[in-house]
Kinemage of the C-alpha trace (Angstrom):
@kinemage 1
@onewidth
@group {chain A} dominant
@subgroup {mainchain}
@vectorlist {calphas} color= white
{ca unk a 1} P 43.372 -6.456 -41.426
{ca unk a 2} L 44.357 -8.089 -37.741
{ca unk a 3} L 42.791 -11.121 -36.268
{ca unk a 4} L 42.778 -13.882 -33.738
{ca unk a 5} L 43.090 -17.147 -34.692
{ca unk a 6} L 42.389 -20.044 -32.303
{ca unk a 7} L 44.928 -23.734 -32.822
{ca unk a 8} L 43.765 -25.465 -30.323
{ca unk a 9} L 43.729 -23.835 -27.339
{ca unk a 10} L 46.425 -21.924 -28.447
{ca unk a 11} L 45.377 -18.209 -29.554
{ca unk a 12} L 47.755 -16.079 -31.477
{ca unk a 13} L 47.100 -12.673 -33.647
{ca unk a 14} L 47.855 -12.331 -37.085
{ca unk a 15} L 48.219 -9.953 -39.355
{ca unk a 16} L 46.720 -10.024 -43.139
{ca unk a 17} L 48.408 -7.504 -45.553
{ca unk a 18} L 46.038 -5.818 -48.303
{ca unk a 19} L 43.271 -3.952 -48.498
{ca unk a 20} L 40.709 -6.920 -48.683
{ca unk a 21} L 42.456 -10.061 -47.933
{ca unk a 22} L 40.915 -13.145 -48.952
{ca unk a 23} L 40.240 -17.178 -47.194
{ca unk a 24} L 43.427 -18.429 -49.255
{ca unk a 25} L 45.841 -15.819 -48.087
{ca unk a 26} L 44.599 -16.670 -44.274
{ca unk a 27} L 45.039 -20.617 -44.831
{ca unk a 28} L 48.626 -19.853 -46.205
{ca unk a 29} L 49.776 -17.952 -43.043
{ca unk a 30} L 48.430 -20.317 -41.202
{ca unk a 31} L 50.466 -22.980 -42.303
{ca unk a 32} L 53.483 -21.009 -41.898
{ca unk a 33} L 53.378 -19.557 -38.597
{ca unk a 34} L 50.597 -21.930 -36.636
{ca unk a 35} L 51.055 -25.861 -37.457
{ca unk a 36} L 54.451 -25.569 -36.998
{ca unk a 37} L 53.985 -24.235 -33.167
{ca unk a 38} L 51.716 -27.546 -32.256
{ca unk a 39} L 53.500 -30.145 -33.815
{ca unk a 40} L 51.764 -30.456 -37.376
{ca unk a 41} L 52.940 -30.389 -40.784
{ca unk a 42} L 52.161 -28.035 -43.987
{ca unk a 43} L 50.177 -30.580 -45.662
{ca unk a 44} L 47.470 -30.817 -42.548
{ca unk a 45} L 44.220 -30.350 -43.592
{ca unk a 46} L 41.838 -27.740 -41.676
{ca unk a 47} L 39.267 -25.985 -41.519
{ca unk a 48} L 37.866 -22.351 -40.984
{ca unk a 49} L 34.961 -21.577 -38.465
{ca unk a 50} L 33.657 -18.191 -36.681
{ca unk a 51} L 31.572 -20.273 -34.082
{ca unk a 52} L 33.260 -23.673 -33.951
{ca unk a 53} L 30.987 -25.405 -35.669
{ca unk a 54} L 30.053 -24.335 -38.927
{ca unk a 55} L 32.878 -24.034 -41.182
{ca unk a 56} L 33.457 -21.483 -43.832
{ca unk a 57} L 33.763 -22.935 -47.289
{ca unk a 58} L 37.066 -21.690 -49.429
{ca unk a 59} L 35.809 -20.579 -52.827
{ca unk a 60} L 38.006 -18.464 -53.191
{ca unk a 61} L 36.337 -15.277 -51.558
{ca unk a 62} L 36.991 -13.034 -49.259
{ca unk a 63} L 37.218 -11.844 -45.351
{ca unk a 64} L 34.502 -9.180 -46.343
{ca unk a 65} L 32.530 -11.460 -47.696
{ca unk a 66} L 32.022 -13.471 -45.115
{ca unk a 67} L 31.201 -11.010 -42.603
{ca unk a 68} L 34.689 -11.182 -40.941
{ca unk a 69} L 36.247 -7.616 -40.050
{ca unk a 70} L 38.852 -6.730 -38.148
{ca unk a 71} L 39.197 -8.060 -34.755
{ca unk a 72} L 37.392 -11.229 -35.194
{ca unk a 73} L 38.411 -14.635 -33.511
{ca unk a 74} L 38.789 -17.551 -36.342
{ca unk a 75} L 39.231 -21.072 -35.397
{ca unk a 76} L 41.176 -23.696 -36.913
{ca unk a 77} L 39.297 -26.854 -36.935
{ca unk a 78} L 41.071 -30.213 -37.488
{ca unk a 79} L 40.099 -33.710 -38.239
{ca unk a 80} L 39.699 -35.895 -35.972
{ca unk a 81} L 43.063 -37.801 -37.088
{ca unk a 82} L 45.172 -34.619 -37.138
{ca unk a 83} L 43.575 -33.710 -33.182
{ca unk a 84} L 44.957 -36.939 -31.781
{ca unk a 85} L 48.091 -37.151 -33.727
{ca unk a 86} L 48.663 -33.396 -32.341
{ca unk a 87} L 48.027 -34.791 -28.843
{ca unk a 88} L 50.003 -38.012 -29.222
{ca unk a 89} L 53.622 -35.929 -30.679
{ca unk a 90} L 53.041 -33.766 -27.698
{ca unk a 91} L 53.287 -35.928 -25.227
{ca unk a 92} L 55.841 -38.236 -26.884
{ca unk a 93} L 58.113 -35.039 -27.248
{ca unk a 94} L 57.372 -34.519 -23.172
{ca unk a 95} L 58.314 -38.431 -22.898
{ca unk a 96} L 61.672 -37.930 -25.204
{ca unk a 97} L 62.322 -34.839 -23.505
{ca unk a 98} L 62.485 -36.594 -19.924
{ca unk a 99} L 64.052 -39.913 -21.267
{ca unk a 100} L 67.175 -37.424 -22.352
{ca unk a 101} L 67.416 -35.714 -19.358
{ca unk a 102} L 67.774 -38.713 -17.186
{ca unk a 103} L 70.137 -40.552 -19.846
{ca unk a 104} L 72.481 -37.213 -19.722
{ca unk a 105} L 73.234 -37.835 -15.786
{ca unk a 106} L 75.582 -39.700 -14.454
{ca unk a 107} L 75.008 -43.491 -13.522
{ca unk a 108} L 75.688 -42.297 -10.378
{ca unk a 109} L 72.984 -39.947 -9.844
{ca unk a 110} L 70.474 -42.738 -11.143
{ca unk a 111} L 71.673 -45.358 -8.317
{ca unk a 112} L 72.214 -43.328 -5.466
{ca unk a 113} L 69.269 -40.989 -4.546
{ca unk a 114} L 70.827 -38.984 -1.868
{ca unk a 115} L 73.758 -37.379 -4.694
{ca unk a 116} L 71.255 -36.883 -7.205
{ca unk a 117} L 69.892 -33.753 -5.535
{ca unk a 118} L 66.699 -32.698 -4.674
{ca unk a 119} L 63.900 -33.346 -6.635
{ca unk a 120} L 62.431 -30.156 -8.540
{ca unk a 121} L 58.496 -30.209 -7.778
{ca unk a 122} L 55.963 -29.664 -10.989
{ca unk a 123} L 54.965 -26.572 -11.949
{ca unk a 124} L 52.658 -24.548 -9.863
{ca unk a 125} L 48.833 -24.621 -11.941
{ca unk a 126} L 48.798 -21.172 -13.345
{ca unk a 127} L 46.641 -18.388 -11.669
{ca unk a 128} L 42.756 -18.150 -12.365
{ca unk a 129} L 41.784 -15.843 -14.969
{ca unk a 130} L 39.751 -13.331 -13.420
{ca unk a 131} L 37.000 -11.769 -15.844
{ca unk a 132} L 35.144 -8.351 -15.343
{ca unk a 133} L 32.153 -8.447 -13.492
{ca unk a 134} L 30.348 -6.591 -10.693
{ca unk a 135} L 28.674 -7.943 -7.470
{ca unk a 136} L 24.962 -7.955 -9.437
{ca unk a 137} L 26.394 -10.382 -11.856
{ca unk a 138} L 28.040 -12.919 -9.449
{ca unk a 139} L 25.815 -16.056 -9.356
{ca unk a 140} L 26.546 -18.443 -6.329
{ca unk a 141} L 30.300 -19.481 -6.173
{ca unk a 142} L 31.580 -16.826 -7.643
{ca unk a 143} L 33.041 -13.041 -6.700
{ca unk a 144} L 34.183 -10.520 -8.356
{ca unk a 145} L 38.214 -9.580 -7.875
{ca unk a 146} L 37.752 -6.552 -6.414
{ca unk a 147} L 35.605 -8.516 -3.498
{ca unk a 148} L 38.579 -10.769 -2.909
{ca unk a 149} L 41.063 -8.230 -2.424
{ca unk a 150} L 38.995 -6.502 -0.110
{ca unk a 151} L 37.897 -9.693 1.673
{ca unk a 152} L 41.482 -10.510 2.021
{ca unk a 153} L 43.044 -7.094 3.080
{ca unk a 154} L 40.515 -6.323 5.718
{ca unk a 155} L 40.659 -9.915 7.457
{ca unk a 156} L 37.003 -10.025 8.651
{ca unk a 157} L 36.520 -11.628 11.349
{ca unk a 158} L 32.757 -11.821 11.724
{ca unk a 159} L 29.825 -12.037 8.883
{ca unk a 160} L 28.624 -8.362 9.683
{ca unk a 161} L 32.535 -7.710 8.727
{ca unk a 162} L 31.770 -9.263 5.247
{ca unk a 163} L 29.001 -7.384 5.005
{ca unk a 164} L 30.222 -4.224 5.132
{ca unk a 165} L 33.514 -4.918 2.852
{ca unk a 166} L 30.819 -5.487 0.414
{ca unk a 167} L 28.843 -2.807 1.144
{ca unk a 168} L 31.816 -0.780 0.656
{ca unk a 169} L 32.278 -2.340 -3.093
{ca unk a 170} L 28.582 -1.386 -3.694
{ca unk a 171} L 29.794 2.047 -2.839
{ca unk a 172} L 32.686 2.660 -5.055
{ca unk a 173} L 30.399 0.392 -8.330
{ca unk a 174} L 27.611 3.234 -7.779
{ca unk a 175} L 30.460 5.979 -8.209
{ca unk a 176} L 31.298 7.149 -5.008
{ca unk a 177} L 34.641 8.099 -3.816
{ca unk a 178} L 35.911 7.393 -0.149
{ca unk a 179} L 36.934 10.380 1.993
{ca unk a 180} L 40.442 8.903 2.945
{ca unk a 181} L 43.061 10.097 0.546
{ca unk a 182} L 45.720 7.828 -0.978
{ca unk a 183} L 43.386 5.034 -0.138
{ca unk a 184} L 44.022 1.976 -2.534
{ca unk a 185} L 40.818 0.183 -4.663
{ca unk a 186} L 41.787 -3.322 -2.645
{ca unk a 187} L 42.143 -1.613 0.850
{ca unk a 188} L 39.123 -0.699 3.324
{ca unk a 189} L 39.516 3.003 4.543
{ca unk a 190} L 41.344 3.479 7.806
{ca unk a 191} L 38.988 3.355 11.166
{ca unk a 192} L 36.550 1.637 9.119
{ca unk a 193} L 35.517 -0.672 11.955
{ca unk a 194} L 35.527 0.131 15.846
{ca unk a 195} L 36.042 -2.326 18.519
{ca unk a 196} L 32.662 -1.474 19.790
{ca unk a 197} L 30.849 -2.687 16.791
{ca unk a 198} L 30.256 0.296 15.301
{ca unk a 199} L 31.410 0.605 11.354
{ca unk a 200} L 31.412 4.264 10.274
{ca unk a 201} L 32.313 5.210 6.195
{ca unk a 202} L 32.716 8.415 4.467
{ca unk a 203} L 31.926 8.899 0.724
{ca unk a 204} L 31.927 11.593 -1.814
{ca unk a 205} L 30.396 11.628 -5.502
{ca unk a 206} L 31.442 13.370 -8.784
{ca unk a 207} L 27.516 13.907 -9.610
{ca unk a 208} L 26.677 15.656 -6.328
{ca unk a 209} L 29.627 18.327 -5.193
{ca unk a 210} L 29.470 20.029 -1.664
{ca unk a 211} L 27.745 16.668 -0.114
{ca unk a 212} L 28.832 14.526 2.319
{ca unk a 213} L 27.605 10.448 2.460
{ca unk a 214} L 27.940 8.984 5.457
{ca unk a 215} L 27.452 5.274 6.282
{ca unk a 216} L 27.171 4.065 9.927
{ca unk a 217} L 26.301 0.531 10.841
{ca unk a 218} L 25.336 -1.018 14.054
{ca unk a 219} L 24.861 -4.278 15.128
{ca unk a 220} L 21.356 -5.122 16.882
{ca unk a 221} L 21.215 -8.536 17.630
{ca unk a 222} L 21.076 -10.648 14.239
{ca unk a 223} L 20.417 -7.807 11.976
{ca unk a 224} L 22.571 -5.033 10.891
{ca unk a 225} L 20.893 -1.953 10.837
{ca unk a 226} L 22.720 0.413 8.076
{ca unk a 227} L 22.044 4.302 8.152
{ca unk a 228} L 22.655 6.392 5.586
{ca unk a 229} L 23.222 10.366 6.332
{ca unk a 230} L 23.555 13.230 3.408
{ca unk a 231} L 25.095 16.235 4.456
{ca unk a 232} L 24.799 19.118 1.620
{ca unk a 233} L 26.373 22.017 2.144
{ca unk a 234} L 26.780 21.088 5.980
{ca unk a 235} L 22.935 20.655 6.610
{ca unk a 236} L 21.665 17.432 7.113
{ca unk a 237} L 19.435 16.852 4.000
{ca unk a 238} L 18.092 12.994 3.579
{ca unk a 239} L 18.185 10.020 5.683
{ca unk a 240} L 18.104 6.368 4.472
{ca unk a 241} L 17.829 3.108 6.774
{ca unk a 242} L 18.735 -0.438 5.923
{ca unk a 243} L 18.024 -3.457 8.046
{ca unk a 244} L 19.992 -7.016 6.863
{ca unk a 245} L 20.473 -10.148 8.189
{ca unk a 246} L 24.284 -10.864 7.451
{ca unk a 247} L 23.105 -15.141 8.049
{ca unk a 248} L 21.258 -14.140 4.979
{ca unk a 249} L 24.284 -13.532 2.595
{ca unk a 250} L 27.070 -14.613 3.828
{ca unk a 251} L 27.894 -18.431 4.831
{ca unk a 252} L 29.106 -20.725 7.486
{ca unk a 253} L 32.778 -20.449 5.559
{ca unk a 254} L 33.060 -16.977 5.989
{ca unk a 255} L 36.645 -16.854 8.296
{ca unk a 256} L 37.912 -19.039 4.450
{ca unk a 257} L 40.211 -17.130 2.520
{ca unk a 258} L 37.800 -17.012 -0.807
{ca unk a 259} L 35.137 -14.347 -1.201
{ca unk a 260} L 33.368 -16.898 -3.833
{ca unk a 261} L 32.862 -19.246 -0.817
{ca unk a 262} L 31.922 -16.365 1.567
{ca unk a 263} L 28.972 -15.298 0.311
{ca unk a 264} L 25.881 -16.497 -1.116
{ca unk a 265} L 22.927 -13.953 -3.268
{ca unk a 266} L 25.801 -11.304 -3.798
{ca unk a 267} L 23.232 -9.954 -6.749
{ca unk a 268} L 20.700 -9.821 -4.327
{ca unk a 269} L 22.581 -8.265 -1.684
{ca unk a 270} L 23.809 -6.104 -4.819
{ca unk a 271} L 20.250 -4.886 -5.572
{ca unk a 272} L 19.116 -4.288 -2.348
{ca unk a 273} L 21.975 -2.007 -0.948
{ca unk a 274} L 22.098 -0.116 -4.780
{ca unk a 275} L 18.167 0.741 -4.543
{ca unk a 276} L 17.669 1.156 -0.937
{ca unk a 277} L 21.135 3.237 -0.554
{ca unk a 278} L 23.174 4.547 -2.694
{ca unk a 279} L 20.729 5.462 -5.452
{ca unk a 280} L 18.560 7.398 -3.449
{ca unk a 281} L 21.774 9.524 -1.393
{ca unk a 282} L 22.704 10.462 -5.358
{ca unk a 283} L 18.793 11.467 -6.395
{ca unk a 284} L 18.370 13.075 -2.960
{ca unk a 285} L 21.712 15.225 -3.047
{ca unk a 286} L 20.989 16.410 -6.698
{ca unk a 287} L 17.326 17.534 -5.932
{ca unk a 288} L 18.570 19.373 -2.791
{ca unk a 289} L 21.054 21.089 -5.238
{ca unk a 290} L 18.442 21.660 -7.326
{ca unk a 291} L 20.659 19.501 -10.261
{ca unk a 292} L 18.776 17.416 -12.743
{ca unk a 293} L 18.411 13.674 -12.481
{ca unk a 294} L 21.166 11.512 -13.658
{ca unk a 295} L 19.479 8.177 -13.792
{ca unk a 296} L 16.447 6.199 -13.624
{ca unk a 297} L 12.920 6.729 -15.643
{ca unk a 298} L 13.324 10.356 -15.266
{ca unk a 299} L 16.513 10.977 -17.277
{ca unk a 300} L 15.243 9.201 -20.109
{ca unk a 301} L 14.461 11.587 -23.197
{ca unk a 302} L 10.889 11.936 -23.412
{ca unk a 303} L 10.447 9.933 -26.511
{ca unk a 304} L 11.566 6.792 -24.399
{ca unk a 305} L 9.686 7.517 -21.607
{ca unk a 306} L 6.576 7.085 -23.693
{ca unk a 307} L 7.419 3.934 -25.310
{ca unk a 308} L 7.813 2.483 -21.508
{ca unk a 309} L 4.616 4.226 -20.090
{ca unk a 310} L 2.970 2.896 -23.121
{ca unk a 311} L 3.541 -1.095 -21.564
{ca unk a 312} L 2.087 -0.414 -18.364
{ca unk a 313} L -2.094 -0.013 -17.341
{ca unk a 314} L -3.991 2.780 -16.822
{ca unk a 315} L -3.790 2.833 -13.115
{ca unk a 316} L 0.148 3.029 -12.853
{ca unk a 317} L -0.302 5.483 -15.651
{ca unk a 318} L -2.434 7.532 -13.429
{ca unk a 319} L -0.176 7.094 -10.207
{ca unk a 320} L 2.880 7.828 -12.477
{ca unk a 321} L 1.243 11.335 -13.433
{ca unk a 322} L 1.114 12.478 -9.514
{ca unk a 323} L 5.036 11.576 -9.211
{ca unk a 324} L 6.644 15.066 -10.355
{ca unk a 325} L 5.422 18.137 -12.732
{ca unk a 326} L 7.573 15.850 -15.689
{ca unk a 327} L 5.630 12.930 -15.669
{ca unk a 328} L 2.404 14.508 -15.549
{ca unk a 329} L 3.619 16.225 -18.866
{ca unk a 330} L 4.344 12.718 -20.123
{ca unk a 331} L 1.531 11.325 -19.330
{ca unk a 332} L -1.107 13.425 -20.772
{ca unk a 333} L 0.109 12.921 -24.197
{ca unk a 334} L -2.369 12.450 -26.695
{ca unk a 335} L -0.551 9.916 -28.383
{ca unk a 336} L -0.313 7.705 -25.300
{ca unk a 337} L -3.973 8.141 -24.597
{ca unk a 338} L -4.772 7.066 -27.917
{ca unk a 339} L -2.927 4.154 -27.924
{ca unk a 340} L -4.742 3.049 -24.380
{ca unk a 341} L -7.886 3.470 -25.560
{ca unk a 342} L -7.490 1.634 -28.590
{ca unk a 343} L -5.687 -1.042 -26.865
{ca unk a 344} L -8.711 -1.210 -24.074
{ca unk a 345} L -11.666 -0.825 -25.852
{ca unk a 346} L -13.168 -2.090 -29.203
{ca unk a 347} L -14.557 0.883 -30.632
{ca unk a 348} L -14.941 0.472 -34.569
{ca unk a 349} L -15.299 3.755 -35.206
{ca unk a 350} L -12.174 5.093 -37.155
{ca unk a 351} L -13.877 8.484 -38.295
{ca unk a 352} L -12.799 10.055 -35.073
{ca unk a 353} L -10.807 13.693 -36.198
{ca unk a 354} L -7.439 14.877 -34.909
{ca unk a 355} L -8.654 17.203 -32.276
{ca unk a 356} L -10.098 14.157 -30.382
{ca unk a 357} L -9.616 14.447 -26.460
{ca unk a 358} L -8.671 11.041 -26.260
{ca unk a 359} L -7.877 11.190 -22.759
{ca unk a 360} L -11.545 12.261 -21.870
{ca unk a 361} L -12.632 9.716 -24.363
{ca unk a 362} L -11.177 6.749 -22.152
{ca unk a 363} L -12.482 8.409 -19.164
{ca unk a 364} L -16.304 8.572 -20.033
{ca unk a 365} L -15.842 5.080 -21.693
{ca unk a 366} L -13.952 3.811 -18.618
{ca unk a 367} L -17.115 4.913 -16.658
{ca unk a 368} L -20.026 3.172 -18.637
{ca unk a 369} L -17.895 -0.154 -18.537
{ca unk a 370} L -17.772 0.553 -14.287
{ca unk a 371} L -21.568 1.233 -14.678
{ca unk a 372} L -22.096 -1.766 -16.516
{ca unk a 373} L -20.520 -3.762 -13.988
{ca unk a 374} L -22.252 -2.306 -11.478
{ca unk a 375} L -25.881 -2.982 -12.978
{ca unk a 376} L -24.890 -6.528 -13.885
{ca unk a 377} L -23.272 -7.059 -10.393
{ca unk a 378} L -26.588 -5.715 -8.323
{ca unk a 379} L -29.027 -7.086 -10.347
{ca unk a 380} L -31.848 -9.229 -8.784
{ca unk a 381} L -32.008 -13.065 -9.554
{ca unk a 382} L -35.255 -14.148 -10.868
{ca unk a 383} L -37.767 -16.617 -8.862
{ca unk a 384} L -36.352 -19.828 -9.943
{ca unk a 385} L -32.599 -18.568 -9.617
{ca unk a 386} L -33.271 -18.453 -5.580
{ca unk a 387} L -32.008 -20.453 -3.467
{ca unk a 388} L -34.038 -23.662 -2.691
{ca unk a 389} L -32.730 -24.383 0.663
{ca unk a 390} L -33.882 -21.013 2.304
{ca unk a 391} L -36.943 -21.263 4.580
{ca unk a 392} L -40.024 -19.671 2.758
{ca unk a 393} L -41.067 -16.131 3.806
{ca unk a 394} L -43.779 -16.319 6.543
{ca unk a 395} L -47.120 -15.729 6.335
{ca unk a 396} L -49.421 -13.504 7.700
{ca unk a 397} L -51.839 -14.132 9.123
{ca unk a 398} L -50.835 -17.619 9.635
{ca unk a 399} L -53.092 -20.814 8.186
{ca unk a 400} L -53.238 -24.019 9.936
{ca unk a 401} L -51.408 -27.065 8.575
{ca unk a 402} L -52.659 -29.739 6.650
{ca unk a 403} L -56.416 -30.412 7.166
{ca unk a 404} L -58.274 -33.690 7.209
{ca unk a 405} L -57.197 -37.039 5.730
{ca unk a 406} L -55.259 -40.507 7.395
{ca unk a 407} L -52.438 -38.155 8.986
{ca unk a 408} L -54.607 -36.387 10.775
{ca unk a 409} L -56.682 -39.505 11.866
{ca unk a 410} L -54.116 -41.388 12.952
{ca unk a 411} L -50.579 -39.006 13.012
{ca unk a 412} L -49.046 -41.921 14.630
{ca unk a 413} L -48.922 -44.480 11.567
{ca unk a 414} L -47.230 -41.575 9.187
{ca unk a 415} L -43.767 -40.473 9.332
{ca unk a 416} L -43.326 -36.554 10.296
{ca unk a 417} L -42.854 -34.547 6.439
{ca unk a 418} L -39.793 -32.769 6.273
{ca unk a 419} L -39.597 -29.175 7.965
{ca unk a 420} L -39.091 -27.409 4.000
{ca unk a 421} L -42.163 -29.015 3.343
{ca unk a 422} L -44.326 -27.513 6.281
{ca unk a 423} L -44.476 -23.860 7.434
{ca unk a 424} L -42.365 -23.122 10.249
{ca unk a 425} L -44.661 -22.702 12.773
{ca unk a 426} L -47.408 -25.000 14.864
{ca unk a 427} L -50.102 -26.938 13.516
{ca unk a 428} L -53.854 -25.759 14.967
{ca unk a 429} L -57.073 -27.250 15.546
{ca unk a 430} L -58.651 -27.223 12.649
{ca unk a 431} L -62.268 -27.394 14.874
{ca unk a 432} L -62.112 -23.717 16.036
{ca unk a 433} L -59.880 -20.591 14.296
{ca unk a 434} L -56.325 -20.273 15.885
{ca unk a 435} L -55.747 -18.342 19.474
{ca unk a 436} L -54.754 -15.171 18.162
{ca unk a 437} L -58.100 -15.160 15.356
{ca unk a 438} L -60.087 -15.643 18.142
{ca unk a 439} L -59.028 -12.650 20.377
{ca unk a 440} L -59.824 -10.483 17.385
{ca unk a 441} L -62.791 -11.393 16.105
{ca unk a 442} L -66.286 -10.927 17.652
{ca unk a 443} L -68.183 -13.814 18.476
{ca unk a 444} L -71.541 -13.927 16.836
{ca unk a 445} L -74.210 -15.614 17.269
{ca unk a 446} L -76.255 -17.646 14.272
{ca unk a 447} L -80.037 -16.900 14.314
{ca unk a 448} L -82.549 -19.268 15.555
{ca unk a 449} L -80.792 -19.618 19.036
{ca unk a 450} L -79.151 -22.257 18.947
{ca unk a 451} L -75.029 -22.938 18.085
{ca unk a 452} L -74.473 -24.369 14.326
{ca unk a 453} L -72.453 -27.558 14.552
{ca unk a 454} L -69.759 -27.250 12.581
{ca unk a 455} L -68.525 -30.964 13.003
{ca unk a 456} L -71.133 -32.008 10.824
{ca unk a 457} L -68.867 -30.953 7.395
{ca unk a 458} L -66.341 -33.544 8.665
{ca unk a 459} L -68.423 -36.617 9.532
């Protein structure tokens, strides 16, 4: 069994013989080979751990019983005293080595600096370790090694140059191949930048034979307009357009030597560029050549498509059914509509047969729900729920206002009543009829040849 053992900051590879070795054999191997390299004695006590915090109990069990397989990383956990002793031993060894070097020199070399020769500079720091990374995985202050190499080789002189360098790398990440032969991965294609400010890149893709993708970019003010054209069998099949603002993705430190300091929101740039340019070009090329789709939701098997569609709402399912014939067949599945029906409606009838048309059943219950909502929404309110501040409806024919009382005899002594309590019309003289009624009604003379005195009723 081959394992990796980490002691302090040093990781070593060890190999244990036998079909099923145990922790005791691994302990003996570490004592013999690794402790001495760190300046520790063979009697130093230590423990093993898989995650650096939880210790493995050594009770004679095998490595496989602890869940350890070939290739795992085993951490050696030392006590604090041993760890401090290791650091002090290393410092003492370095000090002793420097002292022995100085003592071995002649006295003149110590007293006379001119004869001592040049002083050696300390060792340069180790180069940074680069982990495999895509542009979509980069955070602020990070950049893939491939982008660093392209950024240096292209000698970018403007933010638009930096955007096109990143766009070229994103096309390579999607699987496109530059048309230039013998081009290294860390070099931009020849002629990709013209003095007039026009950028031109050409690619092919192994999934789309006999097709040519051309990316042409032009600077228009603060915006970089990127046009991607797809040619299939010498005919233009699709044209995609993307407008980007370089200042949104390139910092003010773009002339610097580090791509990590020049770019920001690199993961957002990757998502927008691939979703709006790279992937649609591949899909259009395969569609033009009558090839099946190679990625996306349509590339999944039917059972996975159903599991994804079950998470959508009904409106999205109906819209998805009109995209293509394959989605129309997938969204018409009876098990899908049975799940949607039981999810959206509280129907307790469990005695439905297997031949139930769940889609029609869902449609019927959905119509009933919409009708109930419509009736509830347009139902008139009862009279006591009407707005009390709305003016009352006019009465026909209009009647006089308040008749008699102290208010009519001395109207100046009483404050006016609110207009909400009185009808919105002028008050009339109670002695005679309203003017409009007097014009419409005929005059009737009372019998006896004498007009009746109507004032007597009010005296």
